[in-house]
N, C-alpha and C positions, 0 to 999 in steps of 0.2 A: 289351203288348197293342197291336194295330193298330187304332187308332181310325178310324171311318168319317168321311167328310166331313160327314155329318149331325151326328155327335157334336160336331165342333169348329166348326160353322158359327157365324159372327158372335158372337164372345165379347164380349157386351155387359155382362158381369157385373162390377160395380165392384170387388169384393174380389179376384177372380181377376186383374184388371188391376193392382190396387194391390199385390198380393203377388207378382206375376210369374209367375202360373200360366197361361202360354200353352200352345199345343198341345205344344210340345217339353217344357216343364216337367212337364206332366201325364203324358206318356208316360214320362219319366224316373222320376217318382215311382212309377208302376205297375211299371216294370221293377225298381226297387229292391226291391219287395215281391213280385216274381214273380207279379203279377196278369196273367193272359193272357185270350185270348178264351174258352178253356175254362172259366175261372172265371165268365164271364157266364152260361153254362148252369147251372153249379153254384149261382150266386146265385138263379136262378129256382126251383131245386129247394128250396133252403133256405127261401125265402120261402113256397113252396107247402106244404111238408111240416112245417116247423118253426115259423117266425115267426107266420104268420097263425093257425094252430090254437092256438098257445099265447101269443099276444100279451097277452091279458088277465091270464093267470096270471103272465107275466113282469113285467108292470107292477105288479101287486099285490105281488109279492115284492120288486121293486126299491124301491118306495116304503115298504114295511115296513122295509127296510134303511136307507133314507135317513132316515126319521122316527125311527129308533132311534139315530142318530148325533148326539150333542149338538152336535158341531162343525159340523154341517150346518144346524142350526136357523136361524141368522141368514139363510140364503139361501132358506128354504122359504116363510115367510110364513103367512098364514091359510088356512083351508079353501078359500076361493074361489081363492086363488092356487095351491094344491095341485092343484085340479081343472084349472086352466088348464095347469099344468106337465105333468100326466099326459096331457092331450090332445096337447100339443106333443111329449112324449117318445114317445107312441104313433105319431105321424106320422113321427118319426125312425125308429122301429123298423120300420115298414111300408115304409120306403124303403131299408132296409139292403142295400147291395150292388147295388141296381138301377141300371143304366147308370152304374156306378162310374167309367167313363172319360170321362164327359161334363163339360162346364163347369157344367151345372146341379148335378151331384152335388158337385163341388169347391166351388162357391159356397155351397151349403147348409151343408156341413161347416165352411167358413171362418166363416160367419155364427154358427154355434154357439159357436166359440171367442171371437169378438168379444163376443157377448152375455154370456158368463161373465166375460170380462175387465172389462166395463163395470160389472157388479154387484160387482166386487172379490172374487170367489171365489178363494181361494188355489189354486195349480196342483195341489198335492198332494191337496186335497179333490176337485178336478175329475177327476184321474186315478184316484182311488179309486172314484169313481162309474162311470167307464168300465170299470174292472176288474171291478166287481160285475156290470155288465151283461153283460160277456163270460162270466163264470161262469154266469150264469142262462141264457144262450143255449146254452152247452155242455150244461147240464142238460136244456134243452128238446130238444136233439138226441137225448139219451139217452131222454127220455120219449116221443119220437116213435116209438120201437121200430122203427127202420128195419132191415129184415131183411138187406139187403145190407151186410155189414160194410165192404166197400171204399167203398161210397157214403157210409156214415156217416162213415168216416174222411176222405173228401174234404170232407164238410160241416164237420167239425171244423177241418181245415186251412184251408179257405176262410174260415171264421169268424175264425180268428186273423189272417189276412191283412187282411180287410176292417175288422175292429175296429182293427187297427194303422194302416191307412190313415186311418180316421176320427179316431183319436187324434192322428196326426201332423198332419193338417190343422187340427184344432181347436187343438192346442198351438202350431202355427205362427202361426195368427191371434191366439191369446192372447198369444204373445210379441211379435209385431209390434205389436199394439194397445197392450201395456204399454210397449214401447220408444218407440212414437210418442207415447204419453201423457207419458212421462218427457221425451222430446225437446221436446214442446210446452211442458211445465212449465219446462224449462231455458231455452227460447227466451223464454218469458214473463217469467221472472225476470231474464234478461239484458236484455230490453227495459225492464223496470221499473227495473233498476239503472242503465241508460243514461239513462232519463228522470230518475231521481233525481239522478244525477251531473250531468246537464245543468241541472237546476233549481238545484243547489248552485253550479254554475259560472257561471250566467248570471242576470242581472237579468230578472225575469219580464216587466217592462213593455217595456224598450228592447232586450232581447236582447244588450246589452253584458255584459261580465263582471261578476259580482257583486262586492260590496265584499270579502267574505271571500276570494274567489279571487284577485282582483288584488293584494290585500295579501300573500297567500301567495306569489304570483309575485315581488313586489318583495322580500320577505324572502329568498327563495332567491337572487335576483340580487345583492343587497347582501352576502349571506354569501359568495357566490362571489368578489365583488370583494375582500372582506376577506382571502380566502385567496390569490388570484392576483395582485391589483392590475392585472389586464389587462382585466377586464370593464367596458366603458363602460356606465354607467347614467344615464339622465336621466328626470326626471319633470316633468309639467306638470299643474297643476290648472286645469280649464276650468269656468267658472261662467257661467250664463246671466244677463245683466243684467236686473234688474227683473222677475224671473220671477213674483214674488208679484202684481205688477200684471197680468200676463197671466192668472193664475188668477182674480183678483178681477174682471177685465173680461169674460173669455170663459167662465169656469167651469173646473173641474178636469179635465173630459174633454178639453177643448181643450188644457189645459196638458199633460196626458199625451201627447196627439198631438204637441205641439211637441217633447217630449223624444225621441219616436221619430224625428221628422224630423231632429232635431239629430244623433242618432247616425248616421242614414243619411248625412248630410252628411260627418261625420267619417270614416266607413268608406270613403267614396269617395276620401279623401285619404291615408289611412295605408297602411302596408305590411302584408302578411299576418302577419309576425312581430312587429309592434308590438302593444301591449296597451292596450285602452281599457275602463275599468270604471266603473260608477256608484258614486261614493264616498259620495254622500248627497244626497237631494233633486234639485236641478238642478245638482249639482257632480259632475264626472267626473275620474277620475284617468287620465292618459295616461303609460304607461311605455314607454320606448324604449331599445334597446341598440345598440351598435356604430354610433353616428351621432355625428358631430362636433357640438359646440355650435352652430356657425354654421349647419350644415345643418338642425339641429333647430329653431333659431329661425326659419329660413325656412319650415319645414313648418308650425309652429303659426301663423305669421302668415298663411299661405295658408288655413288652416282658419278663422281669425278673419275674414279678408276674405271668404271664401266665405259664411260665415254672415251677415255684414253685408250682402252684396249680394243675398241670397236674399229672396224673398217667399214665405212658407209659407202655402199655401192649405189651410184646414181647414174643412170644411163650407162655409158661405157667407162665412167670414172670410178676409181677407188680412192676414197678420200679419208684421211686421218685427221682428227682434230682433238683439241684439249679444251678444258674450261677452267676458269678461275672462279673462286667462290669467296664471298665475304659473308660471315656469319655473326649474328649477335642475338641477345636475349633481352626480354623486357626487364626494365628496372623501374623503381618508384619514380614517378614524375614523367615517365615516357608517354609519348603519343606516337601515332603512326609516322609522323615526319621525323621525329628524333630516332626512332628505330631504324628507319630506312637510311637516314644520314649516317648512322653508325655502321650499318651493314655496307654502305657505299664506301666508307673510309677503309673498312677491312678489305673490301674488294680492290680498292686502289693499291693497298699495300701488297696484296697477292699479285697484282699485275706488275708492280714495280720490283717485286722480289723474284721475278723470273717466270710468272704465270704457271698454269697447270698445278695449282695448289689451293688449299683452303686456309684462310686466315680467320680466326675467331676473336671477336672482341666481347669479353664478358662484362 
């Protein structure tokens, strides 16, 4: 069919755009069904001689069929809804084939498919209703008693083509809508999974790794060392000195803010492939690989001195703090528990020796 410029003017219809029905796609669909300019004249005759004179009878028969099908009952509703559906279906019937090459026509049929997808009507039920409507329209052509047999045959042929066009558009929209819905569900589940994974991996307050996650990392690293004897692994326990005093003096909200600021300070010093996790309360576990003991000692000392030299401004408060660090390195026979225990012993010594210092157990 050769669509006029008026038919294809300003395609502002959202579903046509969404599903790719531009002028070229519309013409292609019509060509597939052999719908031509001649069919536009036939459509007017079908409407005048068949549809309008028999619309009421067609709708009565259609809903008698629908109401008699138990599997359609969940989608029908009460009497008020049936009345509304009949009105909508009649409007559809009275537009059948009129300007079938226009964006308006395609948009309306696409909307029908989306509407049925949204209420969850199975596609087989949907197509059964279309098939019944097609049968009733063929009967209406017969009841119209058209004397010209060739004209009657052209009406039947047109009816098959236009019903197939309507069904193809409605099922396209139904399929697109269902796929989009599934895609959105998959995306939503993926985001929820990522959020859950992120929650499991990270401490909700500080954004550092969670205790469970960093211990899992350390377990894997020590297991690799036990197999290869080549993986360097060092751990440090970092503990904020007199943190209880900060909480008691300024309140727990300020204490929480201090923990966040503390992690920000550490993140500025460490490398991307180092690991820092909240081990408990104000205590953090620092796991480092492929770094010599001397370089690691220099790194944790820089962290300690950076914290010591900082003044943390929270609300109207200016707070100074220090940290103590226990540091150790993997040995033959070590696992994550023995490493942490040795780092904890080094931290205990740092605390007992006056705090604000690093003690290393090699």
